[in-house]
N, C-alpha and C positions, 0 to 999 in steps of 0.2 A: 796273545794267549790262545791256545788251541788244543783241544783234546777231544777224544770220544768219551764214551760212557765210562764212568768210574763205578766199579761194581761194589767195592767195599771202602767206606770212607769214615774215618773217625775224626770228629771235629776237635782235634787237639792242636795247639798252636805252638810255634816257636816264639815263646814269650807271651802268648796270648791264650787264655783258656776261653774259647768261643762259647757263646750262649749266655743265657740270662742267669745271674747269680741273685737269688732271692733271699733277702735277709729277713727271715721270719723265724719265730721260735716254735719248735715242735715240743710237745709235752714230753716225749721220750722217743728214742730211736725205734723201739718196739711199742706196740700198743700195751697200755697197762692191763695187767690181768691175764695176758696171753701166757699159757704154760710153756716152759722151755722144753724143746724136743730132746729129752735126756738120752734116748737111744742113739740119735744122730750125733749128739755131742760126744758120746762115748766112742763112736766110730772116728770122729775127728781126733780125739785124744789118742786113739790107737795108732792112727796114721802118723800123727805128730811124733809119737814115741818110736815107731818103726823107722822113720827117717832119721831121727836124732841118734838112734843107737846103731843103725845098720848101713846108712848111706856111705859110699866109698870115701868121702871126705867129710870132715866135721862141718856142720852148718849151724851158724849162730841162731839162737832162739828167735831173736828179733827179725832175722831174715825170713824164717819160716812163718812167723805170725803175719808179717807184712805181705808175704806172698799169698797166704790164705785169704786175708782181707781183700787184697787186690782181685784175686780170682772170684771171690764171692760177689763182688760188685760188678766186675766186667761181664759176668754172665747174665746180668739183668737186662741191660739195654745199652745202647751206644754212648750214653751220656753219664751214667753213674760210674764213679771211679774213686779209687783210693788216691789221695794226695799225700805223697811223702813230703819230707821237709822242704825239698827243692821245689816241688810242684805247688805246694801250699804257699810258699813265699812268692813264687812267680805269679800265681793267680792274684794275690793281693797287690803286687806291683802293677800287673796288667790293667786292673780296674782304675788305677791312678794315672795311667797313660804313659808310663816310662819304664823301660826295661832294657836289658842288654841282649844283643843278638844280631841276626841278619835282617829281620823284618819280613818273615814269610810265615804263613799259616800252612800246616802240613797235615795230611792224613795218610792212610795206607791203602794200597791196592795190590792184591796178590802177593803180600809180603814185601812190597816195595814202598818206598816213601814217595808220596805224590803231593805236589804243591796245590793247595786249595786256592790261595791267593797271595800275591805279594802285597805288602802293606805300602801304601803310598809314601813317597818321599823317604825311602829307606835304602840301605846298601843293596838289598836284593832287587828292589824295583829298579834302581839305577843301573844295576848290572844286567838288566834285561830278563830276569826270571819271570816266567809267565804261569798263569793258572793252567794246570794240566801237565806241567813238566814232571817227569819222573826222575827223582834223584837216585842214580844208580851207584854212585860212589861219593863218599865224604872223605876228602883227601885220598888216601890209598885204600880205604876200607869199603868193601862192597856192602850195600844196604840190603841185599837179598837175605831175608830171614832175620834182619836186625829189628828188634822191638822199636816201636815208635819213641818210647821214652829214651832209649839208648841213643837213637838217632838225634833226638832233640838235644840231649846232653853233649853229643859230639859237636853239634853246630853252635853251641854256646861257647863262650870263651872270653878272655880279657879284651877290652876295647882296643882297637887299632892292631889286632893280630889278624893275619891272613888265613883264609880257608879256601880250599878248592873243591868245587862241586862238579861232578860229571852228570850231565843232564841228557835224558832221552826225550825227544820232543816229537809229537805227531807230525808226520810229513817231512821229517829230517832223517836222511838215511844214516848219517854218522852222528855219534855222540857229540855233545857240545860241552866243552870244558870252560867253566866260569870261575874266575878268581875274584873273591870278595873279601873286603876288609871289615871285620866286625866293628860295630859301633854301638853307642847308646841309642836306643830307639825311643824317640819321643813322638807318640802318635798324636797328631793334631786332630782332635775329635771333630771340630767344626771348622769349615772353610766357607767363604761366601764371596760373591762378586755381583756386580750389576751387569746384566746382559743387555742386548739390544732392546730398543723400544721400552725401556724402563721396567724390565722384568728381572726380578731378583733371583739369584741362584744360591742355594745353601746345600752343602754336602756334609753329611755326618758319616764319618768313617767307622766309628765305634761308640757305643754308649758307655761313657765313663762317669766318674763321680761329678765332674764339673760340666758335663755336656749341656745340661739345661741352662746353667749360668752363661756358658759360652754362646749358646744359641740366642739368648736374649740380647747379648752384646752385639752379635752380628746382625740381628734383625733391626736393632736400633740404628746401626751404622748404615744399613741399606735404606732406611727411611729418613736419613738426615736431610735429604733434599726434596722430601715429599714422599707420599705413600707410593710404592711400586704398583703398577697396574696388573701385575701377576707375580706368582712365586713358584719356583720349582724346588722341591725338596728331594735331594738325591740320596737314596739309601742303598744303592747298588753295591754289592760286595761288602756290605756291613754285616759282620757275623753276629752282632748282638752286643751284650754287655749287661748293665744293671737295669733291673726292672724299674726302680724309682726314676731313673733317667728317661726311660721309655714313656712312663706316665707323664713326666714333666714336659717332654717334647710334644706329646699328644695334647696335653692341657694348654699349651701355648696357642693352639689353633682351635680349640673347642670351648664351648661355654662352660662356666663353672658348674661343678657337681654333675658332670656328664660321665656316664659309664665309659671307661676306657677298655678294661679287660677284666675277666673273671677267671678264677681257677677252681678246679674241682678235683678232689682226691679222696682217699679213704680216711685220713686223719682229719679231725674237726678243724684243726688249724690250717688245713690246706684248702678249705672252702672259703674263698674270699672274693670280694668285689672291690675293684680299685677305681676311684673316681678322679676327675680332673680338679682336685682341690689340694691345698697345701699339706693336709694331713697325710696324703698318700704319696706326694712327690717330694715334699720338703722334709718330712719326718721330724717336725719340731724345730727345724732351722728356719732361717729367714725365707719368706716367700719371694723367691727370685723372679717370679712372673708378675709381681705387683706393678712394676713400672713398664710393662710391655705396651707398645703403641697400639692404639685401637684398631688400626688397619689390619693387624695380623689376624684378627678373628674373622675377617670378611674377605680378604684378598683372594681372588681366584687362584686355585692351586693345582699343581700336578705333582704327584709323588712317583719318582722313578725307582723301580725295583728289578731284581733279576734273581737267578738261581742262587747267587751268593748272599742274598738278603735273608737273614735267619733270625729267629728268636725275637729279640727286642725290636728289630726292624719290622718284623711281621706284626707285632703288637701295634705299632704306630700305624702301619699301612692298613691293617684291619679296622682299627678304630676310626680313622679318617674316611675309609671307604664306607663303613656301615652307617656313619652319621652324614654321609654325602657331603663331607667337608672338602674332599679333594678327589680328583680323578687319578686312579692308579694306572700307570703305564709301564710297559717293559715286558718282562717274562715272569712266569709263575715262580714264586719264591720257594725257598728250600723246604719249608714244612717242619721246622723244629718248634713244636707247640707244647713242649713239656717243661715243667718247672724243676730246677735242681736247687736243693737246699744244701748249703755248706755247713756240715756239722763237725766241729773240732772234736777230735778224740784224744788229743794231747796238746801240749803247748806249741808243738811244731808240725803236727799232722792233722788231717781231717778227711772226711769222706764227702764226696759230692753225690747226693742221692736224689733220684727222681721221685717226686712226691705227688705231682698232680699235672693236669693238662690245662692249657690256656684256651679260653673261648673269647671270641670277639663280642662286641656289644649285642649283636643279634643272635648270639649263642652258637656261632660256627666254630667248630674245633679247628685250630691251626695245625694240630699234629698230623704229620704225614701228607696233608693236602696242600698246605701253604696258602698263600693269598694269590688268587687268580686276578690279573690286572683287568681293569675295565677295557683297556685298549692294549692288545698284544703288539709289541714292536720289537723287531730283532735288533741285535747289537749293531749291525752295520746294514748298509743298503744291499749287500750281497747275502746277508744271513747272519746267524750267530757266530761269534768267534770261538766259542768253546761249549762243550756239553759236559755236564757234571751230574753225578748221582744226587738225588735228593734224599730226604729223610726216609721216604717210603722204600728206597732201594737198599737201605742199610740192614744188615743182619740184626735180628732181635729188636727191631724198632718197635716202639710202643704203638698200639693200634690207634686209629683215629677216634674211636668212640669209647664211651664209658663202659661198655660191656666187654671190651677186650676182643671183639671179633675181628679177624683179619680182613683187610680191604684189598681185594684182588685187582681192583681197577685203578689203583693210585700210582702204580709204578710208572716211571718215566717212559713215554713212548715217543721215539724220535719222529715218527710220521705225524704226530700231533703238534709238533713244534716247528718254528722257522728252520729253513735249511742251514747247514753250516757253511760259512764263507770260506772260499778257497784263497786264503791270504795269510801271510805271516807278519803282517804289520803289527807294531806295538800299539796297544789301545790304551788311551788315557781318558779318564772321565773329566768332563768339564771343558774340553778343548773345542775349537771350532769344527773339528772333524768328528765330534761325538754325535753319531747318527740319532740315537735315542733322545739326547738332549735337544737336538734340532727339531725332532718331531714334537717334543713337549712345547717348544717355542711356537711351532706351527699351530698347535692346538689352542694355546692361549691367545694367539693372534687371529684365530678364526680361519686359518689356512688349511688346505688339505693335508692329511697325514700320509706320508709315503710308507709303502710296505716293502719288505725285502724282496728283491728279485735275484735269484741265483745267476751268477755270471756264466756265460757259455764256456765250455771247456775249450782250451787251446792246446796246441801241440806241446807246449811246455808243461802242461799239467796232466798229460796222459803218457803212460809208458808205451814202448814199442808194441805195435799190434792193435792199438786203439782201445784196449781194455782200460776201464777206469782204475785208478789207484785204490788199493784197499784203504779204507778209512778206519 
């Protein structure tokens, strides 16, 4: 996985709507008592009528209204959106952990489709697709100027059908042609294993409906032969998911009735505090944390994060950091600290609307800043494998503070981050070659933590004349 800075990124996924989906009720879409802007609505009606009567070809009323709703929402911030029937159905499927497709999360850069991250153990990941790859063609169709929704729909298709992607990759002079067979994507939310010296490892790939229940099962299995002497919680490249699952994961490691996260917005219903108790993570269902082993509350912990850790991942990292329950290690997180509420507007469609900001237990806004690790560690011993825009780099991103004032110092600065590694190797989390994981092990074992040291340039990495390659 390798790329340079992405200037414009929309967190929309192939099969996954990334971010936290908050199931709360709003009293109304608009505040009660607010007068309707009649003059502006008359203008809208006039434009609608002009298009309907004069456009070169007939346009269905439904298409005009859907386009108007979509435009109204997309102009607000990067995460508010209109969900048509397909997107709404896919969002519901994604939170349950199963959907059809290739297994990649994509965004846009300069009108091109760019890979945010391949999902583990999917056709795309097995085919070698990497974060930062630019998809220039889908079969024989160029993606230049193609809308993200249209690109996603083209990459969907019946299971076991082939698709060819043409990839542009940083450091590769020639396009890469990748043939992939579509499949049913079943995202394993939680994985675990026991590492050396009785240190447990748990990876959460996405926060789904059953993530909390799955986490408890994995923790019990890790402790079958006795309490681990340390635990590593891996949230790298986890784009988020359900708020209730994030609260449940946090509650597993915190004392009962501890503040996990709070939200603040204009509507009264958007001002909430969420605690580590069943009322907030189980929502009237069985308390799945009731049988959790006692060691889970006290075991020394490291939480691994990176630029791909967003939303629900940042809630968990921020809560464990503020309560000094775990040491956060890795790279600064994405910074998606806004709440999106799903509001159905028909039986098959909905809007995803930003209603508030997230705040850590100590009152820090996650929005546009993300979570800064206690210990910064690069992806590899030679530096980071890829560089990606964060929330603060997105156009129309919500400000960090309640007053809506822009934050000029939050944009990603390459000089403030570890260097980029000059390597094309495929990176996999949780393997013996995982540099950040090895540093987490060193920390828990009381050993020195290594820092990334850029490799010296060789003749093979420099063009003729000795000038460095453009990055």
